[in-house]
Every structure is written in structure tokens, then in C-alpha cells.
Backbone bond lengths (Angstrom), bond angles and torsions (degrees), N, CA, C in turn:
res aa  C-N    CA-C-N  psi(-1)  N-CA   C-N-CA  omega(-1)  CA-C   N-CA-C  phi
1 M - - - 1.437 - - 1.522 110.68 -
2 K 1.270 118.01 130.34 1.450 122.21 -176.03 1.546 107.46 -91.50
3 V 1.296 114.41 132.88 1.481 122.27 -178.52 1.513 108.59 -83.57
4 D 1.315 115.97 133.68 1.486 122.54 177.72 1.489 107.46 -62.99
5 A 1.356 117.36 136.91 1.478 121.69 -177.13 1.546 109.59 -67.55
6 R 1.302 119.01 -24.97 1.489 121.19 177.58 1.508 110.13 -68.29
7 L 1.327 118.06 -35.51 1.476 120.58 177.77 1.508 109.47 -71.10
8 G 1.313 117.77 -35.92 1.480 120.44 174.71 1.476 111.35 -60.46
9 L 1.334 118.28 -46.64 1.456 121.54 177.22 1.505 111.86 -64.33
10 L 1.331 118.48 -34.51 1.483 120.55 176.63 1.520 111.23 -63.11
11 G 1.380 113.36 -42.35 1.497 116.56 -179.32 1.509 109.56 -69.07
12 L 1.289 120.05 -38.00 1.470 123.15 177.15 1.522 111.69 -63.32
13 A 1.380 116.00 -43.62 1.461 119.44 176.56 1.513 112.42 -62.77
14 R 1.316 115.97 -36.09 1.494 120.70 174.21 1.490 111.62 -60.78
15 R 1.284 116.91 -47.00 1.460 119.27 -178.51 1.541 111.78 -67.74
16 A 1.354 114.86 -24.92 1.499 119.36 176.34 1.493 111.83 -87.62
17 R 1.369 118.12 5.33 1.449 125.32 179.43 1.548 112.48 58.05
18 C 1.363 112.08 41.34 1.462 119.48 178.27 1.550 110.24 -111.57
19 T 1.313 118.86 22.61 1.458 122.26 178.03 1.470 111.51 -124.41
20 I 1.299 114.39 159.25 1.493 122.07 166.14 1.471 108.05 -131.16
21 D 1.346 115.97 150.99 1.475 117.02 -179.14 1.458 109.66 -136.84
22 G 1.335 113.83 153.69 1.460 123.32 -177.47 1.563 109.64 103.51
23 E 1.287 111.83 143.84 1.468 118.54 -173.73 1.570 115.01 -56.55
24 G 1.371 112.46 -43.98 1.464 118.26 -177.93 1.480 113.06 -65.14
25 Q 1.302 118.28 -41.39 1.464 122.67 -179.98 1.515 111.30 -69.53
26 V 1.288 116.78 -40.44 1.466 122.08 178.53 1.556 109.39 -62.08
27 L 1.291 115.79 -44.72 1.490 119.91 179.46 1.530 110.11 -62.27
28 E 1.357 118.36 -40.76 1.468 122.75 179.73 1.575 106.98 -62.83
29 A 1.317 118.66 -46.48 1.420 120.37 178.22 1.511 114.59 -56.62
30 L 1.384 114.24 -39.24 1.439 117.57 177.03 1.552 111.98 -66.93
31 K 1.314 115.94 -35.55 1.490 120.22 177.03 1.524 110.97 -64.25
32 R 1.252 116.99 -35.29 1.471 123.15 -177.76 1.546 112.15 -81.83
33 N 1.286 116.42 -3.91 1.474 122.44 178.92 1.509 111.75 64.18
34 Q 1.313 119.24 30.11 1.468 119.22 174.39 1.492 111.25 -68.67
35 P 1.317 118.43 146.35 1.465 119.48 175.07 1.527 109.92 -63.32
36 T 1.227 118.49 118.49 1.432 122.74 -175.14 1.523 114.50 -138.27
37 V 1.330 111.33 154.68 1.502 121.85 163.15 1.508 103.28 -122.12
38 V 1.248 118.70 129.48 1.425 122.09 -179.19 1.544 110.73 -106.41
39 F 1.328 115.82 127.86 1.498 122.01 172.39 1.485 104.99 -103.25
40 L 1.327 116.55 124.16 1.435 124.53 177.94 1.517 109.89 -119.11
41 A 1.327 119.04 128.50 1.444 121.72 -177.40 1.529 109.44 -66.44
42 S 1.332 116.73 135.31 1.431 121.46 -178.35 1.542 113.59 -66.20
43 D 1.307 114.82 -18.83 1.459 119.11 178.86 1.548 113.28 -104.67
44 A 1.335 116.53 18.14 1.445 121.55 179.61 1.564 105.39 -70.72
45 G 1.304 112.72 163.65 1.468 120.44 179.75 1.486 113.69 -64.95
46 D 1.334 116.03 155.03 1.424 120.11 -178.08 1.547 115.22 -58.26
47 N 1.310 116.31 -39.86 1.471 123.57 178.60 1.529 110.66 -60.56
48 I 1.317 118.17 -49.53 1.426 123.03 179.33 1.526 111.61 -62.15
49 Q 1.335 115.11 -43.61 1.475 119.18 -177.22 1.519 111.00 -65.55
50 K 1.361 116.80 -43.63 1.484 118.92 178.78 1.517 109.21 -63.23
51 K 1.304 119.41 -47.05 1.474 124.36 -176.33 1.497 109.55 -58.83
52 L 1.351 119.28 -48.00 1.446 121.67 -176.20 1.531 114.04 -73.57
53 H 1.374 114.22 -35.49 1.452 119.69 175.62 1.554 108.49 -60.04
54 D 1.348 116.34 -49.44 1.444 118.93 -178.92 1.535 114.58 -61.65
55 K 1.384 113.88 -45.62 1.480 117.37 -177.97 1.504 113.14 -65.72
56 T 1.402 115.58 -40.36 1.435 117.31 -178.49 1.554 113.32 -71.19
57 H 1.310 113.98 -33.02 1.441 119.57 178.52 1.565 109.46 -68.10
58 R 1.318 117.14 -42.60 1.469 121.24 176.56 1.488 114.37 -64.27
59 A 1.358 116.20 -37.03 1.441 121.20 -177.94 1.494 113.05 -90.30
60 D 1.315 119.22 1.30 1.465 127.00 178.15 1.586 106.29 58.84
61 V 1.307 116.91 51.00 1.467 122.92 178.48 1.461 109.90 -110.26
62 L 1.354 117.08 141.52 1.440 121.65 -179.58 1.523 109.60 -70.87
63 L 1.341 118.47 128.78 1.418 123.54 178.27 1.489 108.14 -119.36
64 I 1.353 117.59 128.08 1.435 126.56 177.56 1.512 108.87 -112.76
65 D 1.322 117.06 113.58 1.423 118.89 -176.63 1.562 111.21 -127.04
66 E 1.316 117.52 39.10 1.432 123.11 -177.37 1.532 114.44 -94.42
67 F 1.280 117.76 -9.03 1.466 123.21 -172.50 1.474 111.52 -112.15
68 D 1.334 117.24 143.06 1.461 119.37 178.50 1.569 111.68 -83.66
69 T 1.352 113.98 175.53 1.462 118.67 -174.81 1.496 113.42 -58.25
70 D 1.329 117.18 -42.72 1.471 122.66 -179.77 1.513 112.26 -58.82
71 T 1.332 114.32 -48.22 1.462 121.91 -179.28 1.496 112.01 -60.62
72 L 1.352 118.33 -47.20 1.477 123.04 179.33 1.500 110.39 -64.17
73 S 1.328 115.46 -43.89 1.485 118.80 -177.39 1.566 110.24 -66.57
74 K 1.251 116.89 -36.95 1.503 119.56 -178.73 1.510 109.09 -71.78
75 A 1.344 119.82 -34.71 1.428 123.46 177.25 1.525 113.82 -61.34
76 I 1.354 115.97 -34.63 1.462 119.64 -179.13 1.491 112.40 -101.37
77 G 1.325 119.12 -1.16 1.439 120.75 179.22 1.529 115.01 73.68
78 K 1.292 118.68 29.59 1.437 122.95 176.75 1.514 108.85 -129.95
79 T 1.293 117.00 179.64 1.482 119.25 178.12 1.493 112.32 -120.23
80 N 1.334 111.90 146.66 1.477 123.21 173.29 1.566 111.10 53.30
81 R 1.359 116.87 55.44 1.427 121.72 176.09 1.535 109.05 -103.62
82 K 1.327 117.36 125.19 1.461 122.05 -178.91 1.565 113.11 -97.45
83 A 1.351 114.02 -28.19 1.445 116.48 -178.29 1.559 108.21 -139.34
84 V 1.308 116.43 135.09 1.419 122.61 179.36 1.555 106.43 -139.00
85 A 1.343 114.14 140.73 1.454 115.86 -179.19 1.565 107.62 -129.81
86 I 1.325 115.18 145.59 1.462 119.16 177.27 1.535 103.43 -103.62
87 I 1.342 115.41 127.44 1.487 119.11 -174.13 1.516 112.91 -112.09
88 D 1.348 117.70 13.30 1.449 119.70 179.71 1.514 109.07 -105.88
89 A 1.366 118.09 130.92 1.435 121.81 -173.79 1.503 111.11 -62.14
90 G 1.311 118.32 -35.15 1.501 118.79 -176.82 1.540 111.40 -66.44
91 F 1.359 116.12 -41.57 1.439 121.08 176.96 1.529 111.39 -68.24
92 V 1.333 115.40 -35.52 1.471 119.62 179.84 1.545 108.12 -62.97
93 E 1.271 117.06 -46.30 1.496 121.08 -178.98 1.523 109.19 -65.72
94 A 1.299 121.48 -39.42 1.450 124.90 177.06 1.544 110.36 -64.16
95 L 1.246 119.43 -37.60 1.474 121.79 179.55 1.527 109.96 -72.85
96 K 1.264 119.38 -33.82 1.438 121.58 -179.46 1.533 112.33 -64.45
97 K 1.321 116.14 -21.51 1.461 118.69 178.33 1.499 113.09 -70.01
98 Y 1.377 117.60 -23.04 1.413 121.70 -178.52 1.498 107.85 -92.63
């Protein structure tokens, strides 16, 4: 099975300490207008999905919601993560190429 390059960059950003995870922290990063790419689990709850879709659309932030909870969690080496954001401008630009 081939790993998606975006998940590889997400894992690399995590190891470089350029990510935040959890719904509350991701929403705070969006409020502070940090450069972000938000990964949202496709199997997240309806409330979380609506909230993050609305906030990312308003802030003109790239939202990737193609991966499930297990895939996102495995990419960053944690368990049960529904939302992850990359807050480093270099990683954000690299992800936008995909």
C-alpha cells in the first residue's frame, strides 16, 4: 500500500514540532490567523466537521478531510486524533503543492 505524500509531510511536521492536534487547539490557531493546513478525520462527529469546515472556509485555510481517524493518528504517532493542523509556513507551502 502506497502512503499518501501528504501524510508523510504531516508526520515530518509532527516530528519537527510544527503541528497542533485536537479540535480546541486547532480552532485557537485559526483564531490567531496562523498559517495552517487543517487535517480533519472523515469519520469525525457532525459538530466538529461543521465547525471546522465553517472556520476554515471563512479563514481561507486549506482543509483536508480525506483520511479517517486511524490514518491521521498513525501519521502523527498518537491515538484517536480527529483534527490536526500544521502551523509552519514552510510545511503549509509544501502541502499546497499536492
